[in-house]
C-alpha positions as CSV (number, residue, x, y, z in Angstrom):
1,M,44.7,103.7,107.4
2,K,42.5,103.5,110.5
3,L,41.2,106.4,112.6
4,G,41.3,106.6,116.4
5,F,41.1,109.1,119.2
6,S,43.0,109.4,122.5
7,T,41.0,109.6,125.7
8,L,43.1,112.7,126.5
9,G,40.1,114.4,124.8
10,C,37.6,112.8,127.2
11,P,39.5,112.3,130.5
12,D,36.6,111.7,132.8
13,W,34.7,109.3,130.6
14,G,34.0,105.6,131.5
15,I,33.9,102.7,129.1
16,D,30.3,103.1,127.9
17,E,30.8,106.7,126.9
18,I,34.2,105.9,125.2
19,I,32.8,103.0,123.2
20,D,29.6,104.9,122.3
21,A,31.6,107.9,121.0
22,A,33.9,105.6,118.9
23,R,31.0,103.7,117.3
24,S,28.7,106.7,116.7
25,S,31.4,108.9,115.2
26,G,32.9,106.1,113.1
27,Y,36.3,105.6,114.7
28,D,38.1,102.2,114.4
29,G,39.9,102.4,117.7
30,V,40.7,104.1,120.9
31,E,44.0,105.1,122.5
32,L,44.0,105.0,126.3
33,R,45.6,107.9,128.2
34,H,43.0,108.8,130.8
35,Y,40.2,106.7,132.3
36,Q,37.6,108.2,134.6
37,G,40.0,111.0,135.6
38,S,43.0,108.8,136.2
39,L,46.4,108.6,134.4
40,D,47.3,105.4,136.4
41,L,45.8,103.0,133.9
42,P,47.2,99.8,135.5
43,K,45.6,100.8,138.8
44,V,42.3,102.0,137.5
45,L,41.8,99.2,135.0
46,G,42.9,96.7,137.6
47,G,39.9,97.8,139.6
48,F,37.5,97.5,136.6
49,P,34.8,94.9,137.3
50,G,36.3,91.7,135.8
51,G,39.7,93.4,135.4
52,P,41.5,94.3,132.2
53,S,40.4,91.1,130.5
54,E,36.7,92.1,130.8
55,F,37.6,95.7,129.7
56,R,39.2,94.1,126.6
57,R,36.2,91.9,126.0
58,R,33.8,94.9,126.2
59,F,35.8,96.7,123.4
60,A,36.0,93.5,121.3
61,R,32.3,92.9,121.5
62,A,31.7,96.5,120.3
63,G,34.1,96.1,117.4
64,V,36.4,98.9,118.7
65,E,40.2,98.3,119.0
66,I,42.4,99.5,121.8
67,C,45.2,100.7,119.5
68,C,47.7,102.1,121.9
69,L,48.4,102.7,125.6
70,D,49.9,106.1,126.6
71,S,52.3,105.9,129.5
72,S,53.8,108.8,131.4
73,V,57.2,107.2,131.3
74,V,60.0,109.8,130.8
75,L,63.2,108.2,129.6
76,S,65.4,111.1,130.6
77,D,64.4,110.9,134.3
78,P,67.5,110.3,136.4
79,D,65.7,107.5,138.2
80,P,67.1,104.3,136.5
81,S,63.9,102.3,137.3
82,V,61.8,101.1,134.4
83,A,59.1,99.6,136.6
84,E,56.3,101.9,135.4
85,G,57.1,101.0,131.8
86,E,57.0,97.3,132.6
87,R,53.6,97.7,134.3
88,M,52.3,99.3,131.1
89,I,53.7,96.6,128.9
90,E,51.9,94.0,131.1
91,L,48.7,96.0,130.9
92,A,49.1,96.1,127.1
93,M,49.3,92.3,127.2
94,A,46.0,92.1,129.1
95,L,44.2,94.6,126.9
96,G,45.6,93.3,123.6
97,A,47.0,96.7,122.7
98,P,50.0,96.5,120.4
99,Y,52.0,99.6,121.5
100,V,53.0,101.5,124.6
101,R,54.0,105.2,124.2
102,V,56.8,106.7,126.2
103,F,58.4,110.2,126.3
104,G,62.1,111.0,125.8
105,G,61.7,114.0,128.1
106,D,63.8,117.1,128.6
107,V,67.5,117.2,129.3
108,P,67.9,117.7,133.1
109,S,69.6,120.8,134.3
110,G,73.4,120.5,134.5
111,E,73.5,117.5,132.2
112,T,74.8,117.4,128.6
113,R,72.5,116.1,125.8
114,Q,74.8,113.2,125.3
115,E,74.6,112.1,128.9
116,C,70.8,112.4,128.8
117,R,70.6,110.4,125.5
118,T,72.9,107.7,126.9
119,R,70.6,107.1,129.9
120,A,67.4,107.4,127.8
121,A,68.7,105.0,125.2
122,D,69.5,102.4,128.0
123,K,66.0,102.6,129.4
124,L,64.5,102.5,125.9
125,A,66.5,99.4,125.0
126,R,65.6,97.6,128.3
127,L,61.9,98.4,127.9
128,G,62.0,97.5,124.2
129,R,63.5,94.1,124.9
130,R,60.7,93.5,127.5
131,A,58.1,94.6,125.1
132,A,59.5,92.3,122.4
133,Q,59.4,89.4,124.7
134,R,55.7,90.1,125.3
135,G,54.9,90.6,121.6
136,K,54.5,94.4,122.0
137,R,56.4,97.5,120.9
138,L,57.5,100.5,122.8
139,L,57.1,103.8,120.9
140,L,59.1,107.0,121.5
141,E,57.0,110.0,120.7
142,T,58.2,113.1,118.9
143,H,58.0,115.3,122.0
144,D,60.0,117.4,124.5
145,A,63.7,117.4,123.8
146,F,63.1,114.7,121.2
147,S,60.5,116.5,119.2
148,S,62.0,116.2,115.7
149,G,62.5,113.2,113.5
150,D,66.2,113.8,113.8
151,Q,66.2,113.7,117.6
152,V,63.9,110.6,117.7
153,A,66.0,108.7,115.1
154,E,69.2,109.5,117.0
155,L,67.7,108.0,120.2
156,L,66.2,105.0,118.4
157,D,69.6,104.3,116.8
158,A,71.3,104.4,120.2
159,A,68.7,102.0,121.7
160,G,68.5,99.5,118.9
161,E,65.5,98.2,117.0
162,E,64.4,95.3,119.3
163,G,60.9,96.2,120.4
164,T,61.2,99.9,119.7
165,G,59.8,102.3,117.3
166,A,58.5,105.9,116.8
167,L,55.2,107.6,117.5
168,W,55.1,110.5,115.1
169,D,53.1,113.4,116.5
170,L,52.6,115.4,113.4
171,N,52.5,118.7,115.2
172,H,55.9,118.8,117.0
173,P,58.4,118.2,114.2
174,V,56.8,121.0,112.2
175,R,57.0,123.4,115.1
176,Q,60.7,122.4,115.4
177,G,61.2,123.6,111.8
178,E,61.6,120.2,110.3
179,S,60.0,119.6,107.0
180,P,57.5,116.7,106.5
181,E,59.8,115.3,103.9
182,R,62.7,115.2,106.3
183,T,60.7,113.7,109.2
184,A,59.4,111.0,106.9
185,Q,62.9,110.2,105.6
186,L,64.2,109.9,109.2
187,I,61.4,108.0,111.0
188,G,58.8,107.2,108.4
189,S,59.7,103.5,108.1
190,R,60.0,103.3,112.0
191,T,56.6,104.9,112.7
192,Y,54.0,102.5,114.2
193,H,51.4,105.0,115.5
194,V,50.5,108.6,114.7
195,H,49.1,111.5,116.7
196,I,47.3,114.2,114.8
197,K,46.3,117.7,116.0
198,D,46.3,121.2,114.4
199,S,47.5,124.5,115.8
200,K,48.2,128.1,115.0
201,Q,51.7,129.6,114.8
202,D,51.3,130.8,118.4
203,G,50.7,127.2,119.5
204,A,47.0,127.6,120.1
205,L,45.2,124.3,119.4
206,V,42.4,124.4,117.0
207,P,40.1,121.8,115.2
208,L,41.7,119.9,112.4
209,G,42.0,121.9,109.2
210,E,41.8,125.3,111.0
211,G,45.5,125.7,111.9
212,D,48.6,125.9,109.8
213,I,50.0,122.4,110.3
214,P,50.3,121.0,106.7
215,L,48.1,118.0,107.5
216,E,47.4,117.0,104.0
217,G,51.1,116.9,103.0
218,L,52.0,115.0,106.2
219,V,49.3,112.3,105.7
220,A,50.5,112.0,102.1
221,K,54.1,111.6,103.2
222,L,53.0,108.9,105.8
223,H,51.3,106.9,103.1
224,A,54.2,107.2,100.7
225,A,56.5,106.0,103.4
226,G,54.4,102.8,103.7
227,Y,52.5,103.7,106.9
228,R,49.2,101.8,107.2
229,G,48.4,102.2,110.9
230,Y,46.3,104.5,113.0
231,I,45.9,108.2,112.8
232,S,44.8,109.0,116.3
233,L,43.3,112.4,117.2
234,E,45.0,113.9,120.3
235,W,42.5,116.5,121.4
236,E,44.2,117.9,124.5
237,R,41.1,118.8,126.5
238,A,42.6,117.2,129.7
239,W,45.3,119.9,129.6
240,H,43.2,122.6,127.9
241,P,39.6,122.6,129.3
242,E,38.8,125.6,127.2
243,L,38.8,123.4,124.1
244,A,35.5,122.2,122.7
245,E,34.1,119.1,124.3
246,A,34.7,115.7,122.9
247,Q,31.1,115.4,121.6
248,V,31.9,118.3,119.2
249,A,35.6,117.6,118.5
250,F,35.5,113.9,117.8
251,P,32.9,113.9,115.1
252,Q,34.5,117.0,113.4
253,A,37.9,115.3,113.3
254,V,36.6,112.0,111.9
255,K,34.8,113.8,109.1
256,Y,37.9,115.9,108.3
257,L,40.1,112.8,108.2
258,S,37.7,110.7,106.3
259,D,37.4,113.4,103.7
260,L,41.2,113.9,103.6
261,L,41.9,110.2,103.1
262,A,39.3,110.1,100.3
263,K,40.9,113.1,98.6
264,L,44.3,111.5,98.8
265,G,43.0,108.2,97.5
266,I,44.0,106.4,100.7
267,P,41.7,103.6,101.8
268,R,40.5,103.2,105.4
269,G,41.0,100.1,107.3
């Protein structure tokens, strides 16, 4: 397995700070969510000197992968447009990132879950086909009204397998009361990227290993399910500025995860 971090943990950083943190802490890759305070990655990276292609070259020269792009696309949004998702897929092409993350979203007021799922599945299928045409994959995160493996699997089944898959955020299914065994059974073979975080029962986010999410068991289940991709730290400092700065959180997480993989006999890389 490889280790990465999301720029959600360093929302205001530029490319030099991001790459330096990855290299100095020992991460293999970076997942792009924020860049220099912006969530509009196509716009902000379109304005990068030399454009996205130069941004990609800078990462490649440093030996750091861009492992995923995190969009703000919400599939349950009543707006039928998928233009934002298509923009992110094109950016993934330019950056060499294999995946684009999307949210299922919440069920709109006055709508049944079935109605919401039907619309979300249509959008997911359309974007999945577009991603497949470009050699990419669109990943539905365990989040919002689709926080469990059961809910994600249901939507993936409705959308079809072309260009789609799951992003398993290890925190959310547990908080939904779903066991790691059950989540692995439902979406383990369809998981292409993983978010890791730790939290207390009251939802408070804490450094890895200091909460009550069964991280060791979850990582073991991932490996047993055949997962060999990235475990990406999602340190939500952009939403929770009271959390420790990235300079503290990133090294702590990579040491915790490196020690955990070694304990479980799971090779890195």
